[in-house]
Backbone of each chain as ProteinMPNN parsed JSONL, in Angstrom:
{"seq_chain_A": "MAGAAAAGEPVCPLFHEAVELVGRRWTGAILRSLMDGPLRFSEVAAAIPELSDRLLSERMKELEARGLVKREVIPGPPLRVRYCLSPMGHELEPALGELQSWARRWLSSSN", "coords_chain_A": {"N_chain_A": [[-3.844, -8.477, 13.381], [-3.354, -10.317, 15.567], [-2.554, -10.513, 18.536], [1.475, -10.102, 20.366], [3.824, -10.246, 17.879], [6.685, -12.862, 17.914], [10.028, -11.179, 18.034], [11.418, -10.485, 15.189], [10.321, -12.416, 14.002], [8.786, -13.904, 10.933], [7.475, -11.588, 8.184], [4.395, -11.816, 7.138], [4.314, -13.319, 4.129], [1.823, -13.476, 2.973], [0.679, -10.802, 3.006], [3.35, -9.336, 2.168], [2.863, -9.787, -0.525], [0.75, -8.377, -1.389], [0.795, -5.74, -0.256], [2.79, -4.931, -2.22], [1.518, -5.527, -4.452], [-0.519, -3.626, -4.499], [0.789, -1.535, -4.25], [2.342, -0.751, -6.214], [3.649, 1.048, -8.755], [1.513, 3.541, -9.641], [-0.817, 2.134, -9.007], [-2.272, 2.17, -6.804], [-4.021, 4.17, -6.885], [-5.228, 4.11, -9.344], [-7.117, 1.946, -8.529], [-8.177, 3.454, -6.389], [-9.308, 5.241, -7.633], [-11.534, 3.886, -9.079], [-12.963, 2.951, -7.063], [-15.515, 3.959, -6.653], [-17.323, 3.33, -8.408], [-17.9, 2.385, -11.617], [-15.818, 3.078, -14.442], [-14.845, 4.864, -17.364], [-12.028, 4.174, -19.746], [-11.246, 6.448, -20.475], [-12.158, 8.308, -18.457], [-10.651, 7.135, -16.087], [-8.399, 7.988, -16.854], [-8.476, 10.705, -16.416], [-8.823, 11.406, -14.008], [-6.635, 11.093, -12.861], [-4.186, 12.726, -13.607], [-1.375, 12.798, -14.133], [-0.66, 10.519, -14.815], [0.489, 8.5, -17.825], [-1.557, 7.512, -21.252], [-0.299, 5.002, -22.173], [0.966, 3.852, -20.196], [-1.303, 3.181, -18.147], [-3.233, 1.962, -19.465], [-1.269, -0.376, -19.56], [-1.191, -0.89, -16.459], [-3.856, -1.496, -16.358], [-4.265, -3.638, -17.784], [-2.967, -6.023, -16.047], [-4.183, -5.318, -13.83], [-6.856, -6.279, -14.349], [-5.545, -9.18, -15.106], [-4.697, -9.991, -12.403], [-7.25, -10.424, -11.35], [-8.861, -7.987, -10.158], [-9.889, -6.016, -11.211], [-12.472, -5.68, -13.45], [-13.034, -6.02, -16.915], [-15.506, -4.461, -18.844], [-17.542, -4.712, -21.792], [-19.754, -2.953, -23.184], [-22.729, -3.326, -25.286], [-22.999, -1.914, -28.539], [-24.687, 0.296, -30.77], [-23.003, 3.18, -29.748], [-20.217, 0.831, -29.244], [-19.315, 0.323, -26.134], [-16.63, 0.532, -23.663], [-16.135, -0.067, -20.112], [-14.565, 0.016, -17.023], [-14.477, -1.856, -13.841], [-14.074, -2.595, -10.277], [-13.925, -5.826, -9.306], [-15.203, -8.091, -7.015], [-13.034, -8.916, -5.269], [-11.385, -6.494, -5.947], [-13.019, -4.958, -4.511], [-12.941, -5.152, -1.846], [-10.736, -4.188, -0.934], [-11.088, -1.519, 0.012], [-11.797, -0.729, 2.575], [-8.715, -0.999, 3.458], [-7.803, 0.822, 1.639], [-9.323, 3.257, 2.229], [-8.481, 3.769, 5.053], [-5.672, 3.983, 4.339], [-6.02, 6.54, 3.099], [-7.099, 7.911, 5.225], [-5.121, 8.132, 7.129], [-3.296, 9.419, 5.398], [-4.726, 12.291, 5.184], [-4.111, 12.788, 7.749], [-1.364, 13.168, 8.271], [0.209, 13.572, 6.129], [-0.21, 16.402, 4.991], [0.522, 18.225, 6.407], [3.377, 17.929, 6.496], [4.326, 18.179, 4.231]], "CA_chain_A": [[-2.475, -8.359, 14.34], [-3.696, -10.917, 16.817], [-1.248, -10.814, 19.742], [2.323, -9.599, 19.653], [4.734, -11.386, 17.264], [7.734, -12.693, 18.616], [10.603, -10.298, 17.665], [11.742, -11.01, 14.264], [9.385, -13.258, 13.329], [8.707, -13.529, 9.539], [6.525, -11.17, 7.542], [3.506, -12.808, 6.284], [4.56, -13.647, 2.859], [0.954, -12.898, 1.64], [0.843, -9.393, 3.331], [4.079, -8.699, 1.455], [2.136, -9.653, -2.016], [-0.449, -7.681, -1.35], [1.493, -4.434, -0.314], [3.559, -5.018, -3.456], [0.51, -5.289, -5.457], [-1.58, -2.388, -4.419], [1.661, -0.051, -3.629], [3.216, -1.095, -7.529], [3.62, 2.707, -9.081], [-0.026, 4.236, -9.807], [-1.739, 1.004, -8.918], [-3.239, 2.243, -5.747], [-4.522, 5.465, -7.431], [-6.309, 3.471, -10.191], [-8.078, 1.228, -7.968], [-9.049, 4.139, -5.98], [-10.778, 5.983, -8.731], [-12.876, 2.828, -9.673], [-14.022, 2.448, -5.848], [-17.168, 4.482, -6.5], [-18.227, 2.814, -9.423], [-17.146, 1.715, -13.38], [-15.236, 4.297, -15.498], [-14.344, 4.756, -18.93], [-10.793, 4.526, -19.585], [-10.606, 8.511, -20.635], [-12.567, 8.697, -16.865], [-9.504, 6.972, -15.338], [-7.241, 8.842, -16.695], [-8.66, 12.121, -15.779], [-8.859, 11.143, -12.481], [-4.845, 10.434, -12.45], [-3.644, 13.369, -14.894], [0.166, 12.479, -14.357], [-0.48, 8.795, -15.504], [0.329, 8.429, -19.205], [-2.745, 6.277, -21.168], [0.176, 3.864, -21.998], [1.484, 3.016, -18.784], [-2.447, 3.271, -17.704], [-3.146, 0.53, -20.322], [-0.662, -1.33, -18.772], [-1.576, -1.663, -15.688], [-5.173, -2.042, -16.161], [-3.838, -5.416, -17.904], [-1.929, -6.242, -14.811], [-5.235, -5.699, -12.536], [-7.793, -7.507, -14.77], [-4.828, -10.414, -14.802], [-4.776, -10.419, -11.154], [-8.417, -10.314, -10.763], [-8.831, -6.849, -9.441], [-10.291, -5.311, -12.075], [-13.017, -6.344, -14.632], [-13.513, -5.16, -18.076], [-16.936, -4.678, -19.42], [-18.18, -4.484, -22.778], [-21.383, -2.72, -23.12], [-23.005, -3.312, -26.586], [-23.41, -0.473, -28.81], [-23.641, 1.284, -31.284], [-21.649, 2.767, -29.844], [-19.654, -0.306, -28.434], [-18.165, 1.248, -25.063], [-15.764, -0.26, -22.324], [-15.495, 0.457, -19.145], [-13.69, -0.588, -15.959], [-15.04, -2.037, -12.786], [-13.325, -3.402, -9.467], [-14.223, -7.484, -8.962], [-15.166, -8.411, -5.215], [-11.708, -8.885, -4.694], [-10.952, -5.311, -5.704], [-13.942, -3.702, -3.734], [-12.475, -5.542, -0.584], [-9.785, -3.201, -0.646], [-11.764, -0.62, 0.414], [-11.178, -0.332, 3.976], [-7.548, -0.611, 3.32], [-7.194, 2.352, 1.092], [-9.832, 4.175, 3.241], [-7.538, 4.01, 6.021], [-4.649, 4.76, 4.125], [-6.556, 7.646, 2.976], [-7.094, 8.996, 6.308], [-3.927, 8.699, 7.35], [-2.515, 10.484, 4.5], [-4.708, 13.426, 5.336], [-3.742, 13.417, 8.924], [-0.05, 13.066, 8.316], [0.845, 14.225, 4.824], [-0.813, 17.419, 4.729], [1.225, 19.199, 6.921], [4.825, 17.554, 6.913], [5.136, 18.504, 2.852]], "C_chain_A": [[-2.829, -8.724, 15.438], [-2.785, -11.275, 17.854], [0.056, -10.223, 19.238], [3.454, -10.956, 18.869], [6.123, -11.669, 18.077], [9.017, -11.597, 17.685], [11.691, -10.722, 16.448], [11.105, -12.214, 13.656], [8.746, -12.739, 11.654], [7.686, -12.805, 9.067], [5.634, -11.708, 6.961], [3.576, -12.724, 4.746], [3.143, -12.935, 1.749], [0.487, -11.147, 1.874], [1.948, -8.68, 2.58], [3.609, -8.581, 0.104], [1.336, -8.653, -1.971], [-0.197, -5.97, -1.134], [2.433, -4.14, -1.435], [2.816, -4.893, -4.499], [0.093, -3.767, -5.884], [-0.351, -1.0, -4.557], [2.512, 0.054, -5.042], [2.515, 0.689, -8.209], [2.366, 2.916, -10.102], [-1.561, 3.084, -9.454], [-2.84, 1.634, -8.194], [-4.274, 3.584, -6.461], [-5.86, 4.755, -8.739], [-7.263, 2.994, -9.547], [-9.161, 2.225, -6.959], [-10.196, 5.039, -6.66], [-11.792, 5.191, -9.282], [-13.761, 2.697, -8.206], [-15.535, 3.166, -5.78], [-17.728, 4.356, -7.853], [-17.555, 2.786, -10.887], [-17.171, 2.848, -13.768], [-15.364, 3.603, -16.518], [-12.831, 4.777, -18.569], [-10.487, 6.022, -19.555], [-11.36, 8.615, -19.072], [-11.457, 8.564, -15.831], [-8.719, 8.064, -15.481], [-6.941, 10.253, -16.51], [-8.686, 12.059, -14.753], [-7.169, 11.241, -11.825], [-3.937, 11.298, -13.788], [-2.27, 12.98, -15.296], [0.103, 11.177, -14.943], [-0.634, 8.822, -17.083], [-0.772, 7.338, -19.945], [-1.694, 5.117, -21.523], [0.303, 3.065, -21.177], [-0.536, 2.769, -17.889], [-3.198, 2.196, -18.265], [-2.431, -0.867, -19.623], [-0.731, -1.815, -17.606], [-3.301, -2.268, -15.274], [-5.082, -3.482, -16.5], [-3.759, -6.063, -16.665], [-3.357, -6.474, -13.456], [-6.239, -6.497, -13.159], [-6.739, -8.687, -14.589], [-4.574, -10.889, -13.672], [-6.153, -10.389, -10.537], [-8.823, -9.088, -10.259], [-9.976, -6.368, -9.788], [-11.052, -5.896, -13.352], [-13.485, -5.27, -15.972], [-14.651, -5.32, -18.516], [-17.277, -4.334, -20.813], [-19.584, -4.175, -23.144], [-21.411, -2.441, -24.94], [-23.218, -2.059, -27.107], [-24.929, -0.749, -30.101], [-23.907, 2.49, -30.319], [-20.867, 1.818, -28.942], [-19.12, 0.991, -27.47], [-17.662, 0.284, -24.046], [-15.513, 0.427, -21.297], [-15.259, -0.59, -18.032], [-14.535, -0.743, -14.745], [-13.992, -2.872, -11.889], [-14.298, -4.534, -9.131], [-14.421, -7.018, -7.355], [-14.082, -8.207, -4.664], [-11.044, -7.382, -4.652], [-11.648, -4.373, -4.867], [-13.639, -4.06, -2.575], [-11.237, -4.778, 0.024], [-10.288, -1.929, -0.262], [-11.444, 0.077, 1.54], [-10.132, -0.519, 4.163], [-6.957, 0.679, 2.583], [-7.878, 3.297, 1.785], [-8.972, 4.322, 4.311], [-6.341, 4.072, 6.027], [-4.747, 6.273, 3.757], [-6.336, 8.842, 4.151], [-6.057, 9.492, 7.189], [-3.139, 9.427, 6.879], [-2.991, 11.86, 4.732], [-4.399, 13.648, 6.625], [-2.533, 13.772, 9.025], [0.869, 13.747, 7.181], [0.942, 15.305, 4.585], [0.265, 18.377, 5.199], [2.546, 18.968, 6.789], [5.336, 17.807, 5.143], [5.493, 20.318, 2.635]], "O_chain_A": [[-2.797, -7.951, 16.396], [-2.314, -12.41, 17.923], [0.126, -9.836, 18.071], [3.714, -12.105, 19.224], [6.606, -10.799, 18.803], [8.674, -11.314, 16.537], [12.75, -11.259, 16.773], [11.646, -12.852, 12.753], [8.382, -11.616, 11.304], [6.63, -13.284, 9.481], [6.053, -12.284, 5.957], [2.782, -11.968, 4.188], [3.133, -12.355, 0.663], [0.038, -10.438, 0.974], [1.727, -7.508, 2.274], [3.807, -7.539, -0.52], [1.438, -7.949, -2.976], [-0.852, -5.107, -1.717], [2.845, -2.982, -1.518], [3.214, -4.259, -5.476], [0.225, -3.065, -6.886], [-0.591, 0.166, -4.872], [3.379, 0.928, -5.064], [1.409, 1.223, -8.126], [2.354, 2.447, -11.24], [-2.773, 3.23, -9.609], [-3.996, 1.724, -8.606], [-5.479, 3.511, -6.221], [-7.065, 4.997, -8.817], [-8.381, 3.445, -9.796], [-10.358, 2.032, -6.745], [-11.35, 5.373, -6.391], [-12.774, 5.648, -9.866], [-14.958, 2.412, -8.177], [-16.444, 2.908, -4.991], [-18.498, 5.179, -8.347], [-16.475, 3.368, -10.99], [-18.103, 3.642, -13.64], [-15.73, 2.452, -16.755], [-12.371, 5.209, -17.512], [-9.706, 6.63, -18.823], [-10.63, 9.375, -18.435], [-11.214, 9.395, -14.957], [-8.385, 8.888, -14.629], [-5.874, 10.864, -16.451], [-8.472, 13.191, -14.318], [-6.748, 11.407, -10.68], [-3.255, 10.758, -14.66], [-1.937, 12.831, -16.472], [1.058, 10.854, -15.65], [-1.712, 9.118, -17.6], [-0.934, 6.286, -19.326], [-2.151, 4.031, -21.168], [-0.042, 1.883, -21.172], [-0.594, 1.984, -16.943], [-3.831, 1.485, -17.484], [-2.905, -1.956, -19.302], [-0.436, -2.995, -17.418], [-3.756, -3.023, -14.415], [-5.59, -4.388, -15.84], [-4.744, -6.721, -16.332], [-3.49, -7.33, -12.582], [-6.567, -7.497, -12.522], [-7.147, -9.391, -13.666], [-4.229, -12.068, -13.589], [-6.259, -10.335, -9.312], [-9.622, -9.511, -9.423], [-10.949, -6.239, -9.045], [-10.42, -6.51, -14.213], [-14.051, -4.178, -15.973], [-14.972, -6.501, -18.646], [-17.235, -3.104, -20.849], [-20.439, -5.031, -23.371], [-20.654, -1.783, -25.654], [-23.573, -1.128, -26.384], [-25.782, -1.633, -30.19], [-25.088, 2.77, -30.114], [-20.915, 2.11, -27.747], [-18.711, 2.108, -27.785], [-18.327, -0.683, -23.675], [-14.796, 1.426, -21.339], [-15.64, -1.76, -18.071], [-15.334, 0.166, -14.52], [-13.196, -3.657, -12.405], [-15.416, -4.246, -8.704], [-14.001, -6.046, -6.726], [-13.959, -7.46, -3.694], [-10.356, -6.996, -3.706], [-11.197, -3.285, -4.508], [-14.074, -3.207, -1.801], [-10.871, -4.785, 1.199], [-9.357, -1.125, -0.315], [-10.941, 1.2, 1.586], [-9.955, -0.277, 5.357], [-5.956, 1.338, 2.866], [-7.22, 4.296, 2.075], [-8.709, 5.521, 4.402], [-5.674, 4.181, 7.055], [-3.867, 7.099, 3.997], [-5.809, 9.954, 4.162], [-5.934, 10.567, 7.774], [-2.321, 10.083, 7.525], [-2.159, 12.759, 4.61], [-4.359, 14.853, 6.875], [-2.311, 14.692, 9.813], [1.958, 14.301, 7.334], [1.959, 15.667, 3.994], [0.806, 19.197, 4.456], [3.155, 20.016, 7.001], [6.51, 17.65, 4.808], [6.098, 20.713, 1.639]]}, "seq_chain_B": "MAGAAAAGEPVCPLFHEAVELVGRRWTGAILRSLMDGPLRFSEVAAAIPELSDRLLSERMKELEARGLVKREVIPGPPLRVRYCLSPMGHELEPALGELQSWARRWLSSSN", "coords_chain_B": {"N_chain_B": [[-14.291, 7.442, 2.534], [-16.461, 9.697, 1.79], [-19.769, 9.618, 0.446], [-20.237, 9.589, -2.818], [-17.773, 10.281, -5.598], [-17.595, 12.209, -8.18], [-17.458, 11.106, -11.561], [-14.247, 10.333, -12.744], [-13.22, 12.181, -10.87], [-10.436, 13.755, -9.675], [-7.952, 11.836, -8.408], [-7.124, 11.905, -4.63], [-4.655, 13.664, -3.979], [-2.543, 13.236, -1.993], [-3.285, 10.832, -0.881], [-2.496, 9.278, -3.101], [0.314, 9.798, -2.745], [0.898, 8.938, -0.107], [0.166, 6.148, -0.808], [2.426, 5.314, -2.298], [4.461, 5.863, -0.755], [4.114, 3.768, 1.162], [3.9, 1.701, -0.505], [6.613, 1.249, -1.503], [8.981, -0.74, -2.757], [9.641, -3.492, -0.603], [9.012, -1.725, 1.748], [6.771, -1.628, 3.292], [6.644, -4.594, 4.246], [8.751, -4.01, 6.203], [7.695, -1.873, 7.978], [5.576, -3.399, 8.849], [7.033, -5.531, 10.317], [7.892, -3.925, 12.365], [5.879, -3.314, 13.709], [4.861, -4.728, 16.211], [6.542, -3.661, 17.957], [9.807, -2.226, 19.246], [12.41, -3.073, 17.228], [15.911, -4.913, 16.926], [18.656, -4.09, 14.002], [19.252, -6.322, 12.912], [17.074, -7.92, 13.733], [14.736, -7.164, 12.345], [15.951, -7.829, 10.007], [16.03, -10.508, 9.928], [13.327, -10.82, 10.018], [12.285, -10.361, 7.474], [13.531, -12.306, 5.237], [14.263, -12.582, 2.364], [15.126, -9.604, 1.852], [18.124, -7.775, 1.475], [20.716, -6.745, 3.332], [22.117, -4.159, 2.627], [19.887, -3.075, 1.388], [17.817, -2.734, 3.093], [19.0, -1.297, 4.761], [19.197, 1.298, 3.327], [16.526, 1.606, 2.948], [15.686, 2.077, 5.608], [17.043, 4.165, 6.085], [15.498, 5.875, 4.794], [12.734, 5.849, 5.721], [13.335, 6.728, 7.942], [13.79, 9.445, 7.347], [11.557, 10.131, 6.247], [10.056, 10.063, 8.498], [8.646, 8.266, 9.83], [9.854, 5.804, 11.157], [12.098, 5.53, 13.901], [15.46, 5.776, 14.933], [17.189, 4.144, 17.598], [19.438, 5.043, 20.036], [21.129, 2.856, 22.36], [22.324, 3.295, 25.307], [25.845, 1.773, 26.14], [28.193, -0.082, 27.951], [27.401, -3.259, 26.178], [27.001, -0.673, 23.365], [23.795, -0.095, 21.695], [21.595, -0.404, 18.86], [18.177, 0.207, 17.885], [15.636, 0.276, 16.291], [12.398, 1.866, 16.017], [8.897, 2.551, 15.436], [7.72, 5.581, 14.83], [5.105, 8.135, 15.985], [3.545, 8.237, 13.579], [4.274, 6.53, 12.115], [3.282, 4.261, 13.464], [0.617, 4.963, 13.536], [-0.31, 3.851, 11.359], [-1.071, 1.387, 11.425], [-3.993, 0.336, 11.468], [-4.571, 0.574, 8.321], [-2.709, -1.304, 7.653], [-3.354, -3.632, 8.796], [-5.494, -4.018, 7.467], [-4.887, -4.354, 5.13], [-3.675, -6.81, 5.674], [-5.663, -8.595, 6.257], [-7.083, -8.469, 4.05], [-5.553, -9.872, 2.081], [-4.974, -12.221, 3.282], [-7.612, -13.483, 3.23], [-8.129, -13.384, -0.026], [-5.436, -14.016, -1.234], [-4.749, -16.213, -0.812], [-5.911, -18.456, -1.625], [-5.669, -17.766, -4.493], [-3.107, -18.372, -5.688]], "CA_chain_B": [[-14.878, 7.856, 1.399], [-17.413, 10.349, 2.224], [-20.051, 9.876, -0.721], [-19.567, 8.882, -3.861], [-16.837, 11.408, -6.221], [-18.217, 12.216, -9.538], [-16.577, 10.063, -12.376], [-13.053, 10.905, -12.996], [-12.836, 12.912, -10.204], [-9.082, 13.384, -9.057], [-7.683, 10.871, -6.951], [-6.663, 12.59, -3.902], [-2.781, 13.746, -4.195], [-2.236, 12.665, -0.521], [-3.455, 9.209, -0.828], [-1.431, 8.813, -3.774], [1.473, 9.694, -2.032], [0.657, 7.727, 0.681], [0.27, 4.744, -1.153], [3.693, 5.043, -2.976], [5.161, 5.685, -0.261], [4.038, 2.089, 1.819], [4.109, 0.564, -1.679], [7.706, 1.407, -2.147], [9.524, -2.17, -2.776], [9.989, -3.618, 0.855], [8.987, -0.722, 3.059], [5.634, -2.287, 4.117], [6.768, -5.481, 5.256], [9.577, -3.614, 7.159], [6.958, -1.126, 8.77], [5.21, -4.382, 9.355], [7.879, -5.806, 11.282], [8.275, -3.265, 13.668], [4.296, -2.86, 14.651], [4.62, -5.213, 17.589], [7.815, -3.144, 18.705], [11.329, -1.777, 18.741], [13.618, -4.346, 16.769], [17.246, -4.183, 16.179], [18.419, -4.193, 12.336], [19.233, -7.895, 12.306], [16.022, -8.697, 13.747], [14.343, -6.916, 10.833], [16.516, -8.659, 8.747], [15.435, -11.803, 9.983], [11.717, -10.939, 9.573], [12.665, -10.313, 5.969], [14.555, -12.79, 4.753], [14.73, -12.19, 1.007], [15.751, -8.561, 1.747], [19.616, -7.736, 1.582], [21.263, -5.934, 4.456], [22.479, -3.101, 2.106], [18.911, -2.36, 0.845], [17.376, -2.731, 4.305], [19.617, 0.15, 5.321], [18.711, 2.329, 2.472], [15.185, 1.631, 3.355], [15.384, 2.438, 6.995], [17.125, 5.518, 6.473], [14.277, 6.621, 4.035], [11.89, 5.931, 6.493], [13.657, 7.855, 9.079], [13.845, 10.712, 6.965], [10.199, 10.586, 6.173], [9.844, 10.779, 9.992], [8.065, 7.104, 9.966], [10.817, 5.253, 11.935], [13.062, 6.573, 14.784], [16.448, 4.924, 15.447], [17.43, 4.796, 19.236], [21.002, 4.399, 20.443], [20.904, 2.407, 24.022], [23.943, 3.651, 25.751], [26.458, 0.688, 26.354], [28.417, -1.085, 26.678], [27.252, -2.91, 24.538], [25.914, 0.356, 22.91], [23.196, -1.014, 20.854], [20.765, 0.515, 18.364], [17.322, -0.299, 17.984], [14.289, 0.842, 15.515], [10.748, 1.443, 16.091], [7.831, 3.007, 14.881], [7.075, 6.886, 15.622], [3.55, 7.834, 16.198], [3.319, 8.515, 12.104], [4.244, 5.161, 11.458], [2.016, 3.457, 14.575], [-0.837, 4.899, 12.719], [-0.571, 3.075, 9.574], [-1.461, -0.004, 11.78], [-5.412, 0.132, 10.482], [-4.645, 0.559, 7.056], [-2.028, -2.315, 7.449], [-4.024, -4.763, 9.467], [-6.859, -4.357, 6.955], [-4.282, -4.901, 3.796], [-3.702, -8.203, 5.936], [-6.901, -9.579, 6.283], [-7.436, -8.946, 2.576], [-4.263, -10.907, 1.71], [-5.335, -13.482, 3.871], [-8.793, -13.876, 2.1], [-7.968, -13.088, -1.367], [-4.478, -14.397, -2.121], [-4.412, -17.521, -0.119], [-6.465, -19.477, -2.787], [-5.297, -17.215, -5.858], [-1.491, -18.196, -6.262]], "C_chain_B": [[-16.118, 8.381, 1.637], [-18.511, 10.678, 1.023], [-19.797, 9.472, -1.951], [-19.149, 10.212, -4.891], [-17.744, 11.257, -7.755], [-16.92, 11.616, -10.506], [-15.385, 11.083, -12.792], [-12.612, 12.116, -11.954], [-11.613, 13.012, -9.559], [-8.795, 12.642, -7.993], [-6.775, 11.866, -6.013], [-5.137, 12.775, -3.683], [-2.047, 13.166, -2.852], [-2.298, 11.367, -0.351], [-2.476, 8.521, -1.836], [-0.007, 8.925, -3.26], [1.887, 8.72, -1.075], [0.745, 6.064, -0.019], [1.656, 4.42, -1.705], [4.43, 4.935, -2.328], [5.356, 4.649, 0.571], [4.458, 1.386, 0.893], [5.442, 0.615, -2.034], [8.238, -0.019, -1.574], [10.303, -2.112, -0.953], [9.357, -2.818, 2.344], [7.69, -1.317, 3.518], [5.834, -3.414, 5.051], [8.032, -4.913, 6.527], [8.761, -2.674, 8.257], [6.229, -2.216, 9.617], [5.692, -4.947, 10.545], [7.97, -5.231, 12.309], [6.68, -2.892, 14.416], [4.192, -3.507, 15.87], [5.706, -4.392, 18.491], [9.1, -2.879, 18.548], [11.77, -3.21, 18.158], [15.025, -4.006, 16.668], [17.347, -4.723, 14.601], [18.737, -5.769, 12.315], [18.068, -8.617, 12.861], [14.885, -8.36, 12.74], [14.687, -7.457, 9.817], [16.017, -9.933, 8.624], [14.283, -12.242, 9.813], [11.643, -10.817, 8.078], [13.673, -11.0, 5.327], [15.361, -12.445, 3.344], [15.428, -10.857, 1.057], [17.526, -8.423, 2.02], [19.755, -6.528, 2.749], [21.284, -4.271, 3.772], [20.912, -2.218, 1.714], [17.833, -1.886, 1.984], [17.924, -1.311, 4.912], [19.288, 0.922, 4.649], [17.196, 2.333, 2.855], [14.701, 2.37, 4.74], [15.636, 3.679, 7.023], [16.014, 6.511, 5.614], [12.958, 6.698, 4.928], [11.905, 6.807, 7.871], [13.701, 9.24, 8.554], [12.372, 11.319, 6.411], [9.137, 10.577, 7.591], [8.599, 9.148, 10.217], [8.876, 6.065, 10.82], [11.793, 6.025, 12.877], [14.112, 5.521, 15.186], [16.827, 5.759, 17.176], [18.468, 3.907, 19.378], [20.461, 4.335, 22.001], [22.396, 2.126, 24.522], [24.461, 1.988, 26.458], [27.272, 0.61, 28.107], [27.807, -2.613, 27.364], [26.776, -1.733, 23.943], [25.153, -0.613, 21.695], [21.881, -0.137, 20.019], [19.725, -0.346, 18.059], [16.227, 0.615, 16.803], [12.97, 0.72, 15.827], [10.302, 2.948, 15.404], [7.953, 4.695, 15.589], [5.682, 7.139, 15.432], [3.023, 7.908, 14.828], [3.227, 7.031, 11.525], [3.2, 4.21, 12.187], [0.804, 3.701, 13.732], [-1.1, 4.218, 11.36], [-1.145, 1.429, 10.1], [-2.907, -0.656, 11.195], [-5.457, -0.215, 9.451], [-3.598, -0.912, 6.546], [-2.371, -3.407, 7.798], [-4.882, -4.957, 8.519], [-6.117, -5.216, 5.73], [-4.005, -6.301, 4.294], [-4.772, -9.091, 5.625], [-7.35, -9.614, 5.04], [-6.479, -9.804, 1.89], [-5.031, -11.906, 2.072], [-6.631, -13.965, 3.235], [-8.766, -14.126, 0.729], [-6.61, -13.791, -1.946], [-3.856, -15.494, -1.658], [-4.502, -18.6, -0.941], [-6.069, -18.871, -4.124], [-3.852, -17.721, -6.336], [-1.512, -19.744, -6.522]], "O_chain_B": [[-17.019, 7.547, 1.718], [-18.403, 11.789, 0.503], [-18.769, 8.796, -1.989], [-19.981, 11.106, -5.049], [-18.37, 10.286, -8.181], [-15.723, 11.676, -10.224], [-15.507, 12.273, -13.083], [-11.719, 12.905, -12.262], [-11.581, 12.208, -8.627], [-9.271, 12.75, -6.863], [-5.856, 12.527, -6.496], [-4.506, 11.859, -3.156], [-0.924, 12.668, -2.929], [-1.439, 10.754, 0.284], [-1.81, 7.516, -1.591], [0.762, 7.985, -3.455], [2.833, 7.933, -1.11], [1.375, 5.093, 0.401], [2.053, 3.261, -1.578], [5.336, 4.151, -2.611], [6.515, 4.375, 0.883], [5.277, 0.491, 1.105], [5.646, -0.05, -3.05], [8.076, -0.435, -0.426], [11.017, -1.307, -0.355], [9.289, -3.201, 3.512], [7.871, -1.488, 4.724], [5.452, -3.441, 6.221], [8.099, -5.457, 7.629], [9.175, -2.723, 9.416], [6.186, -2.12, 10.843], [5.073, -4.946, 11.609], [8.139, -5.894, 13.332], [6.506, -2.298, 15.481], [3.465, -2.973, 16.707], [5.668, -4.522, 19.715], [9.604, -3.383, 17.545], [11.449, -4.285, 18.663], [15.345, -2.863, 16.34], [16.544, -5.469, 14.04], [18.221, -6.346, 11.357], [17.937, -9.81, 12.586], [14.149, -9.264, 12.344], [13.993, -7.623, 8.815], [15.638, -10.457, 7.577], [13.939, -13.397, 9.563], [10.66, -11.353, 7.567], [14.646, -10.4, 4.87], [16.547, -12.157, 3.184], [16.409, -10.802, 0.316], [18.023, -9.135, 2.892], [18.965, -5.6, 2.921], [20.636, -3.345, 4.261], [20.816, -0.991, 1.747], [17.126, -0.887, 1.854], [17.228, -0.441, 5.435], [18.809, 1.798, 5.369], [16.778, 3.469, 3.081], [13.676, 3.029, 4.917], [14.936, 4.463, 7.663], [15.816, 7.703, 5.85], [12.192, 7.649, 4.774], [11.024, 7.321, 8.561], [13.647, 10.174, 9.355], [12.081, 12.497, 6.202], [7.962, 10.923, 7.712], [7.651, 9.363, 10.972], [8.048, 5.261, 11.249], [12.221, 7.127, 12.534], [13.741, 4.476, 15.721], [16.808, 6.881, 17.682], [18.597, 2.714, 19.106], [19.788, 5.129, 22.658], [23.235, 1.253, 24.301], [23.72, 1.229, 27.083], [26.887, 1.171, 29.133], [27.764, -2.978, 28.539], [25.557, -1.84, 24.077], [25.654, -1.508, 21.014], [21.274, 0.737, 20.637], [19.985, -1.542, 17.921], [16.389, 1.834, 16.773], [12.406, -0.37, 15.914], [10.927, 3.944, 15.04], [8.255, 4.872, 16.769], [5.047, 6.365, 14.716], [1.831, 7.602, 14.808], [2.406, 6.533, 10.755], [2.405, 3.505, 11.566], [0.092, 2.798, 13.294], [-2.062, 4.21, 10.592], [-1.526, 0.534, 9.346], [-3.021, -1.752, 10.647], [-6.165, -1.182, 9.167], [-3.663, -1.453, 5.442], [-1.828, -4.366, 7.249], [-5.267, -6.125, 8.473], [-6.472, -6.334, 5.358], [-4.064, -7.149, 3.403], [-4.762, -10.088, 4.903], [-7.997, -10.601, 4.69], [-6.941, -10.495, 0.982], [-5.753, -12.48, 1.256], [-6.534, -15.046, 2.655], [-9.388, -15.095, 0.295], [-6.657, -14.146, -3.123], [-2.698, -15.808, -1.936], [-3.656, -19.481, -1.097], [-6.186, -19.696, -5.03], [-3.515, -17.391, -7.473], [-0.521, -20.305, -6.989]]}, "name": "protein", "num_of_chains": 2, "seq": "MAGAAAAGEPVCPLFHEAVELVGRRWTGAILRSLMDGPLRFSEVAAAIPELSDRLLSERMKELEARGLVKREVIPGPPLRVRYCLSPMGHELEPALGELQSWARRWLSSSNMAGAAAAGEPVCPLFHEAVELVGRRWTGAILRSLMDGPLRFSEVAAAIPELSDRLLSERMKELEARGLVKREVIPGPPLRVRYCLSPMGHELEPALGELQSWARRWLSSSN"}
């Protein structure tokens, strides 16, 4: 945020796109689960117990299509699939880390 | 992110709550418009032209209820109302700033 914006100056459309992308239901949690390294589908599912497999699968496809997540097939047998963040996805770490800090500071006592 | 989490370790519920809160449709843009100082309703509306007044009003009430935004009445005449971030809202600045940087780096060329 370089300097003060004039009152009512339009919000950057790229920012708006980013916050809607990351804020889409469950997307933030999925990205966060992958921050520490590649996971198998079942491991992402275990990290977010409230999320159904069907919806997780849908979100994963969206994240692949947007270039944030990569699907890797590890030759077998047994053939295995795992998911990892692309460089684009990994570079969300500072933003999501700041949001985690904020959440610990402000949400733990307000509930 | 202190150290690597075990594979499939549950995503922090406070993080999940934060990302769903900030990522709720239009909420990120509204918060961002207020980062540089208090604005009148019409100025927030001007900063986010695609957002209807009805929905902006709804979101503002939600943000007030969550303690992120404060409504100030400035005695008149003419009586004026303006909106500003609470300390809780202001402390989202690092997270939203990082997201803005990410958006500039990754979304401008991928569209």
